[in-house]
N, C-alpha and C positions, 0 to 999 in steps of 0.2 A: 420692340427695339431695345428697351432697358435690359431685358433678360438676355438678348443676344450679346449685348455689350459686356454684361457680366460674364457670360460663358466665354467670350473671346479673351477677356482679361485673365480669367483663371487658366485658360489654355496657354496664354502667353507665359504665365508664371511656370507652368509645367514644362513648356518647350525650352525655356531659358535655364531651367534647373533651380529657379527660386523656390518653387513649390513642388513637393513630392506628389506623384499620382495618387498616393493613399490619402492625401489631404484635399482632394478635389471638392468633395461635398462640404467639408469644414470651411474651406476658403470661400466657396460660393455663398454660404450662409453669413460669413463675416461681411461680405460685400453687400448682400441684401440688407443687412442691418444698417450699414453705412448709408444706403440709399433709401432708408425708411420704407422698404418693400417687404410684404409678407408672403407673396406668392412667387412660385417658380415652377415652370413646366418643362425645363430642359429643352429649349427650342432647337430645331434643326437650323444650322447656319454654316457658312463656309469658314473653316478654321485653318485654311491652308496658307493664307498670306496675311497675317495679323500685323497691322501697323499700330504700334503702341500710342503714338501721338493722336491718331484718329479715334481709337477706342476711348482714350481718356477724355478727348473733347466731347464725344457723345455723352459720356457719363456726367461730365461737368455741366453740359447744357441741360441735361435732365435734372441735375441737382439744383440748378438755378430755377428751372421751371417749377420744381416742387417746393421752392422756398427754403431749401436746406442751406444754401449759401447765397451771398450777394454776387452779382455779376461784375466782378472786377478781377484783374490778374492776381492781386494779392490773395483774395479769398479762394480763387481757383487753385493757386499754388498750395495753399494750406490744405485744401481738401483732396487734391489728387495725390499729395504725399501720404495722406491718411489711407487712401484707397490702395496705393502701392504697398504700404506696410502690411496689408492683409496677405500679400503674396510672399513676404520675405521671411527667411529663417530668423530664429531668435539670435541675439548677439553671441551667446555661448556656442551655438551650433556653427556660426561663421568662424569664431575663434578656433574651435576644435578642428574644423576642416582646414583652415589656413595652416595651423601648426602641424597637422598631419602631412599635408602636402609639402611644407617646408622641410620636415624631417625626412620624408621618403623620396621626394623629387627635387628638392633644392629651392633656394630663395626665389629664383626667377619664375618657376612654376607657381609658387605661392602667391607672388604679386600678380601674376597673370590671372589667377583665379579671383583674387580680391578686386582687381581693377574691372574685370568683366562683370563681376557681381554688382559693383558700384554703378556701372552703366546700365545693366539690365534692370536694376531696381529703380531706375529713374532718379537716383540720388544725383548722378551726373546726367543732366538732361541733354542727351547727345543731339537731339533734333534742334535744340537751341544753339549748342556749341557750333554746329555746322553752319550756322548763319554768320559767325564771325568772319570778317574779311581778313585774308592772310596773303602775304606775298613776301618776296625777298628782294634785297637791294645789295648790289656789289659795292664794296667800299675798299679803301686802302687797308682796312683792318680785317677784311674777310666779308663773308655773306651775312648781313644782318636780317633778322626775322622781324617783319612788321605785321601787327594785328590791330584791327579795330574791333573792340569788344562789344558784341551785340547780345551776348548770352545772359547778361545780368538784366532782369526785367526792370523797367522804369517803375518807380512808385506811382500809383494812381492817386488822384486827389481824394477819393473816398477813404482810401487806406491811410493817407497822411493825416486827414482830419480825425479818423478813428484813433490813430496812434497818439495824437495830441490829447485826446480826451480819455484815453485808456489809463487805467491805474498803472503807475510806474512799477516795474518789477526788476529786481536784481538777480533773477534766476532765469536762465544761466547767466553768470556774470558777464560773459562775452561769447562770441560765436566760436571760440576755440576751446571752450571748457568741455570736459568729459560729460557734463550734465546735458549736453545737447543730444546725446544718443537717445533716440526715441521721443524727443520733446515735440509736442504737437504744434508749437509755434504760436504766434500772435501777429497782429498787424505790424508790429515793429521788430519782429524777430522771426526768421524763417523757420518753417516746419522741418524737423529732422527725424521724423518717425521711421523713415526708411534708411537712416544713417547707421553705419556700423563702424566700430573702431577696433583695431587690433592693438592690444596692450603689448608694449615692448619695454625692455629695461636698457637704459643707457645711462652711463655715469652712476651706476648703482641706484638709480631712481626710476620711478614709474612714469612712463611716457605713453602717448597714444600715437598710432599711425593710421592715417586716413588719406583719402584723395580729396583734392579740391573739386567742388561741384562745378567750377568754371574752366577746368583743365586748359590752361593757356598753352600747354605743350604736352607731349606724350607722357602719360602716367604721372601727371603733376600731383605730387603728394605733399601732405602737410604732416609734420612730426611735432607734437606739442606736449608741453609739460603737463603732468597729471594734476598739478596745483596751479591755481590762477596767480602767477607770479610774474613781475615785469621782466622784459627782455634785458639782458646785460651781456656785453661781449667781454669775456674774461678767459682765463685758462680753461675752465670747465667747459666753455663753449666748444673749444677745439677737441676736447675729450669726447663730448657728446657727438660731434660731427663724425669722428672716426669710429666711435662705437657703432653708429648706424651703418656707416659704409662697410664695416666688417660684417655686419649682419646681412646687408644687401649690397654686395660689391658691384652689381650692375647698375646701381643708382648713384647719382651725385646727391649731395645735401649741402645747402648753404643757409646762411642767416642774413637777414636784414641787419643794417647797422642799428645801434641802440640809442641814437639821438634823433630829435625832430629834424625835419627837412631832408636829411640823408637816410632816414630810417624808413621802415615800412608803415602800413596803415594801422597795424595793431601792435603798439609797443607795450601794452598793458599785460600781454600774456606771452611768456617765453615760448617761441616756436621757430621751426625751420621749414624750408621748402626744398623739395628735391624732385627726383623723377628719372625716367629712362629716356634721356634726350641729350644730344650733343650740341651745345651752344657754340656760337662763333668764338667766344672767349676761350673755350677749352681748346679749340683748334689753333688759336693764335700762338705764334712761336715766342720763345725767349729771345730778346734782341741784345741783352747784355747780362752776362753771368757775373756773379760776384761771390766772394767767400768771406765768412765772418769767423773770427777766431773763436774757437770752442764749439763751432758748428760746421767744421770742415767736411763732415760726413754727409751733410745735407746739401744737395744741389740747390742753388738759389739763383734767381735771375729776375730781371725786369721784363714784363710781357709787352709785346707790341699790341697795345690796346689803347683806346681813347681815354679810359680811366687809368689811374696810376696803380698798377697791379704788380705785386711781388709773388712769384711762384716758387714753392718749396717742394722738393721731391726726395723721397728716401724709402727704403724698404721697411724701416722701423718707424711707425707712425708716432711713437713716443718722442723720438728725436725731433720730428716736425713740430709736435706740440710744444716742446721746450723752446724751440727756435721762434715759433709763432708768438708765444707769450713774451719773449724778449723783444720782438719787433713791436708788438702791441703796446707794451709798457713804454718803449722808447718813443713811439708815435704819439701816445697820449700826452707826453710832456714836451713835444718838439715844437719849437718856434723858429721860423726863418722869415724875418720881416721882409727881406728883399724878394722873397717868393710869395709874399702875402699869405703866410701860414702862421696862425697864432694858436697856441695850445689852449689859451683861454683869454677872455676879455671880461673885465668887471666880475670875475669869479665864475663866469659861465664857460664850461669846457666845450671845445669845438672838435677835437680830433677823435676819430674812432675808425673802425675797420668793418668792411663787409667780407666775411670769409666764405669760401666754397671748397668743400672737400670731395675727393673722388679717388677711385682706384684706376691706375693706368698700367695694365699688365701686372707685373709683380711689384710695382711701385705705388706707394701712397702719395697723393698730391694735394697740396693746399694752395689755393689762390687767395691772396690778401689784397683787397682793393682799399686803398687809403682814402678816407673820407674826411671832410671838414665842413661844418655847417655855419660858418661865420656869415653874418649879413652886414650890408652897408646901406647908406642912403640910396646909392645908385642901384644896388641889388638887394632890395628889402626881403625878397624871398630866398636869398642865398647867393653868395658869390659863386659857389660850385654847384649850381642848380641851373636848370634851363633859363637862359637869359630872356629878357622881355620880348625881344624881336622874334623869339621862337614860340611864344605862348599861344599863338594862333593855331599851332599844331599840338604842342605838349607843354603843359604848365605844371603838371603834377610832379610829386617826388620821384626821384630816380631810385627805385628800390632794387632788391636782389635780382629780379627777373630782367629788368632793363640793364642792370650792370653787366649781365652776361651776354647781352646783345639781342634781346627780344623786346620790341616796343609794344606796350599795351596802351593803345591810343583811345581817346574818348569816342563814344558812339555817335556824337554829333557830327563827326567827320564824314560819316557815310553820306548823309544828306547833303552836307556842304560840298563834298567831292562831286556829287551828281550835278549840283547847281553850278559849281565852278566849271565843269566840263561844258555845260550849256553856254555859260557866259563867255568863256574863252573862245569856243568855236564860232560863236555868233557875234563876237566883238562887242558885247554889252559892257556897260560901265560897272565894274565891281564896286566902286566907291559909292554908287547910288543905292546899293543894297546893304541894309543894316547888318545882316548875318555874314555877308561876304567881304565887307569893307576891310576887315582885319587881315585878309589874305592878299590885298591888292599889291602892296609893295613886293611881297614874295613872288607873286605871279609875274609882275613886271620884270623882276630881276632874272628869273629863269627863262622867260619866253624868248628873250633875244638870243638864247643859245641854240634855238631850233630853227631850221630853215622853214618848216611849216608845222602847224599844229591844227589837226582837223579831227573829224569823228573817228578816223581809223587809228589814231595814236594818242589822243588826249588823255584817255584813262591810264594808259601805261606810263605816260609822261608824269601825270599827277602822282601815281604810286611811287615812281622812282624819285621824284623831287621830295616827296614826304619822307622817303627813306633817307635821303641826304640830310634832311632837317633833323631826323632822329640821330644820325651820326654826329651832327653838330651839337645836339643836346648832350650826347655822351661826352663829347670833348669839353663842354662846359663843366661837366661833373668831375673831370679829371683835375686833381690838385696840381699836378705837374703836366704841362702841355707837351705834346709830341713834337717838340722843337729842340734844337741844340741847347738853347738856354734852359728849357724845361728839363732835359736829361741831366744837365749839369747840376740843377737844383735838386733833382731826384737823388743823384749820387752824393750830394752833400748830406742828405739824410742817411743814406745807406752807409756812408763812411762814419757816422756816429754810432753804428751798431757794434 
């Protein structure tokens, strides 16, 4: 059985182009060493329909049986990454092939190659990503994407205990550092042996281009600074965004904001996220155009979107960069007490921007979402953050991906939705269940809008109502609300430009 699994894994590598036919024996021997096996007889087996997940499971089960690894998802993930790396080309080979395809076939063909390789190598675990729940919800702002993330494995108790007792390491400094490429991982840091990075130059400095292992949307990529340096939104940010878009005009690229609450999960390492996907925000129209003296050549307007977004368009990206810097500097120092916008309180700065760059035909385009992270006693997690009555669905920060219209909701919701469906259809008391009690007010509020809720429609209703909650979450994050009063306040800021 072990030898058959090894043969199938090697064949998978050859079939997907990870492993050259000329390296069949070499790769087989590498896998034998990983499995602590000395013998090999080249067994006869069916190689016509190889399912990677099944082959890896067989090898991991055998590794557990042989005492090579402990039986937990953390140790299994560390080990199957090591197995997959035996099939993969060296980083320099990947880089050379990427650059050759880019030069001869163009940027889209190059990213197609790299994305497929990242999936075939199991760096992107496609069989886990497929488990994510996904649907769409129609709103006044367009079609929002809703996902419940199930592809990130939960930490198991053994690994948590081992991580507590493990020697603390500052290498790599974080999961976005260049030093992750080829790193074997440990209980508190994922294995990245099958990980490959394409070096690129933006803003005359060394950056890395890779894909997210959790791909929340098509070709979800990460572009990160070659140095471990904190995120900062400044003029150079806009330069970097457009340098990347010029290299890969079929991709958008955006940055999380650089302040807590309104920023992303990793503020310690300068990075962007992009990809080959059209979000609802990109489709949203401009509802009010405006012109600013000195920047008349740049088309500017307010976007019909729950967050407060200014869109800039011009054939010359340098003019957009100039205008964006002007808006950023103005917003950093802007206070409007009547709209509850404060540039700072007690020396703490609150205003920043979430920028997203793209190419639209022959125009460069930049969306600037205005953000503010002020807190109050009523809203200790943030005034422009999901409010408390929405936390039963979404409590986490609204980062770049959510800003553009894709909800990344916690995995707990899958089980809770299944339970909710049962309770609603069978008329059970939600308040009697500790896990479901938090949803009771919400369910009561929307149930009266439907003539009947039964097994045939309960799941669809729950999905759509969750989508409506996410829309409300985005409205919470907007510093100017989509009302007449909100638009007047928004224009007060625009008129200061």
